[in-house]
N, C-alpha and C positions, 0 to 999 in steps of 0.2 A: 658407469653412465657417461655418455658422450655429450659434450656441449653442441647444441645445434649449430652455432656459429662456426665451430671447428669443422663440422661436416661440410658446411657450405664452402668454407675456405678450401678444404681439400678438393672438392669438386671443381672449383674455379682454377686451382693450380693445375689439375689434370686437363682442364679444357684449354688453358693458355700455355701449358708447358713452362710456366714461369712463376716462381714465388713472388718476385717483385711486381710483376704485372697484376697478379691476383691481389696482392696487398694494396696496391694503388686503387683498384676497382672497389675494394671493400673498405677503403679509408683506414687502413692499418699501416703501421710502419713495417718495413721488412723484418726488423728484429722481432716485433710482436707476432707477425705471421709465422716466422720460423719457430718461435717458442710454442705457438698453438699447434703447429704441425708435429713438433717433437712430443708435446703432451698427448696428442692423439695417438701417435705411434706407440708411446709407452703404455697407454691404456689397452691398445690392441695387442701389445706384445709382439709386434711384427713391423717390418719396414714397408711403408706404402710407396715411397718414391726412391729411385736411384738418382742421386744428385751428381751433376757434372758442372763444369764451370759455366756452361751456357744453357743447359736444358734440364728439365725434370722429367724422368721417365717412370712410368708405373711399373712396379713389380707385379708378378703374377697374383700375389695376395692383394696387392693394391688395386688391380683391375677388378677383382671380385668385390672388394669392399666399396669402391667408388660406384660400381654398378648397383649394388644393393642400397647404397646411400642415396643415389638418385631416386630410386623407387620410394624409399622412405620419405624423402623430402617432398616428392610429388603427392604422396598420400596425406602428409601433414598439411600441405597447401590446400588440397581439395577439402579436407576436413575443416580447416580454418575458414575457407571461403564459404562452405556450406553453413557453418555456424554463424558467420557474420551476416550472411543473407537471411538466415532464419531470424536472427535477432532484429534485423532491420525491417522485416516484413510486418506490415500492419494488417494481419489477417489471422483467422482462427478464433477460438472461443476464449472468453475471459470470465472467470467465475468471481462474483462479488457477493459479499454477505453484509447485511445491515439491519438495524432495528426495523420492525414492521411498519410503524407509522412514518418514519423517515423515508423508507423506501417507497411506500404507496403515495404519500402526500407530496413529496418533494422530488426525490432523486429519479424516480422512474421516468418522469417527463424529460429531465435533463439527458438521461441515457438514450431516450428515443431520438433526441436531436443529435446526439453523438453518433448513433448508428446511421442516421441519414447522411452524415458527412463521411463515414467510413463503412461503406456497405460490405466490405470483405471481412468485417469483424462481427462475431456473434457474442451474445452475452447470456450467461446463466446467473439469474438473480435469486439469491437465497435470503428470504426474509425471516428473521427470528430475533426475538429479544434476548435470547441466550447467545453468548459468545461462541461463534463457530470455530472448530478446529480446522485451520486452513489446509493443512496437509491431509488430514483424514478425509475431509470432504472435497478435496481437489479444487480448492478455491485459491485465488491469487490475491484478492484485496478484501478488506473488511472495514466498515465504518463502525466505530464504537464510542459511546459516551463514557465520560469519567476519566479519572486519573488511572492510567494503566500500570499494572505491576511490571517489574523488570521482566523482559522476555527477549528471545532472539529476533523478534519481529522488528522491522524498521517502521517508523511512524512519521506522519505529517500532521501537524496541527491544522484544523480546518476552520473552527469557529468556537466561540463561547456561547453556551446555551443554558443559562440559569433556569431554574424551575419557578413557575408562577401558579398561584391558585386561580382557577378560572371557572366561570359558569356562563351559561347562555342567558341572553336577555329575558327569555321566557321563564327560566328558573328564578331569576332575581325578582321579576315582577310578581311571581307567585309566592315565593318563600322569603324574599328579602335577602340581605347579604350580611355576612359577619363583619364586625368591626375590629376583631382581634382573633389570633389563632385559637384562643380558648373558646370562643363562640362557635368554632367549627363543629363542636359536638352537637350543636342544636340543628345541624343541617344534614341533608342527604349527601353522603360522601362517596365518591367513586375512587377506587384505589387500584394501582398497578403493583403487582407483586409476583416475583418469580419464586419457584420452589414451594416448600411447605412451611414457610415462615408464618407463624400465626400472630406474630406481633406486628402491628401496623403503626408506623411513625412517619410523620412529616417533619422536616427540619427547616427552620427559618433563621434568618440572620437579621438582626437589627442592632444598630449602634455597636457593631463589631462583636456582638454576643450571639451565640447560637442557642436556639431553643428547640427541643424535641417535643412534639405534641403527639400523644397517643390518640389514635382515631378508631372509630368503629364504623367501617364502611358498610353501606348497604349492598354494594356490588364490588367485586374484586376480579381482576383478569390479569393474565400474563401476556396479553396482547395490547401493546401501546396504541395501535390503530383503533381497536375496538373501544378503548378507554376514551379516546378523543371523540369518537362517534357518539358515545353515551352522553358526553358533556355537551356537544353541539345539539343533541336531541332534547336537552333539558332534563336529563335523568338525575342530575346532581352536580356537585362541585368536584373538580378534578385538580390534580397537581401535576403539571406537565412541563416538559422542556420547551424553551422559547421557540426553537426552530420548528418544532412540531405544530405550534399553535399560532405562529406569527401571522400567517395569512388569515386565519379565522378571526384574530383580534383586529387586524387591519380592515377586514370586510364586515365586522360587526357581529359575527356569529358567536364569538366568545368575548367576555369582558374580564379583565384582570381585577382580582379582588386582593385586598391586603398588600398593595404595592410596596408599602414600606417594609414588608416582611419577606422580601424576595429571598430565594435560597442562595447559597454560595454559587460562584461561577462553575459550571460544568463544561469541561472542554469536550468538543467532538473531534476525534482523531481518526485518521486513515492509517491502517496498518497493512503491511505486506511482508512477504517472506524475505529474509535477509539475503541479499545478493548484491555483489559489487557492480554487476552489469545487467540491470533489469531490461527485459526486452522492450523494443520500441513501442509496441502496442500498449504495454503496461504503463510505460512512462507517459504516453499520451492520455490514458484514462486518468492517471493520478493527477497530472497537471490540469486536466480539464475539470475534474471535480474540485480541486483546490481553487481554481479560478471561479467556478460557479458559486461556491460557498462564500468566497470573498465578496462577490457581487450581491449575494443574498444578504449578507451581514450589513452591507451598505444600504440596501433597499429597505431592510427591516431591522434597524438598530434596536438593541434591547432598551425597553422603557427605563 
């Protein structure tokens, strides 16, 4: 294997017919340049230059090697420039995955604004309350609630989103409201549940102690957006992440119940594939979403 810098040095020596001139141009000492040339000739097992007191002349083998080296360097330069230009382009499609309610209720409007400012970018939005496989589904970015297990994915913290018990004003007027988690059993409960888990529990924190309350919901769904719609429509009491319901609470469509029994903080994080040099368009989307969630948290602080 040849060092790229050794090849470039040999080419400049051939161009200038001087090892000292080439070493000055490449910020090397003559001794370092001589050592590099010797190393290259040893790896080739042939002599590249015939040295005299004043000039450096290419051997027949050296002429062939320098000509091939020029072509190789040019190919590498073209490939590097193409890659850099591609990484710096703000164009093409970006695939994002996120929970259904978060995507429909909050992020889709932000992405619409982002697209207006970057018309050369297109977006593929995958809404699911299941964690998507980024590689399998050809996605680049995902938003996920909760403490994430160790994985090769890189992550950015976006916001804290504890869960709250909420109901519409219409429901409360008709059925009243619980004064403790135990009284939830006397109400119509709406539950979010993934998979085939038949056990339904809501978890509450008070005075640094955690309580698990078994519930018997009248409706269960695996779609967080539908769960919020049920609650806003007055179908029952739901247990939702703050980010999903902040606007509804602010505008009076939902009321927080049992405030003193809020859940533990649930982080919302952005994850993306591990890469040391993410493309510019991905960096722009990641930075944009982080900024928007920071602004959201300032506008809608947790109660």
